[in-house]
N, C-alpha and C positions, 0 to 999 in steps of 0.2 A: 735113523739119525743122521744127518749129513755132517761131513767133518767140515772145518774152516775152509773156505773158498770154493767150497762145491755147493752145488744147488740141487734141488730135485726138481725135475721136469714133469710136468703133468701132460695129459693128453692133449690140451689145447695148445702147448709150447711146441709140439712137433710140427715138421712140416706137412701140409696137407699133399695128398697124392695129386700128381698131375691130371688134369681133366683131358680126355680123349674124346674128341667129336669126330666122327666118321674116319677114324684111323689117323687123325691128325692131332699135333699137340700145338697149341699157341705158342709160339716162339717169342711173343712180345716181351713176357714177363722176363725170360732169360735174356734177352737183348738189353733190357732196361737194368737187370742185375750187374750185368758185364760191364756196361757203360759205367755204372755207379762206382763200382770196383775200380776202374781204370780212371775215373776223374780225380784231379788232384785239389782237394778242396782248399789248399794253401798255395795257389800257384803263385810263382815269382818270375819276374822277367830274369833272363839269364845274366848272370855278371853282376847282379845287384846285391848287396848284403844289407841284411836288414840290421840295423842297431837299436837296441832299445834304449830309450833316454834314462839316464840314473836317477833313481828316485831321491826326492828332496829329502836330506836328512835334518832330523831335529838336532839341536846342538846338545853335546852331552851335559849331564847335569855339572860337572866339573869345571867345563867352560861358562857355563852360567854363573857358578859360584865365583871363578876367577874375574868375571865380569864385574859383578857385584862389588867385589874387594877393591878393584881398581877405581870404580865410582865412588866408593866410601872414602878413598884415598885422595881423590882429585878435589 
């Protein structure tokens, strides 16, 4: 039984052994892995700061009641 946060690995989850043809290993997969790890998927222009827009807020229930009270008095 695996503890919380742990998982069991099956044989299909393990890395396959490197294929060697005529004493040579295909370096293509290693280059692709290295480039993929070095690539920044969220690249930003240097010096630019990203500011998230503030979400639209719904009026509080008390503000709605206060508005209704003002409308009744007018």
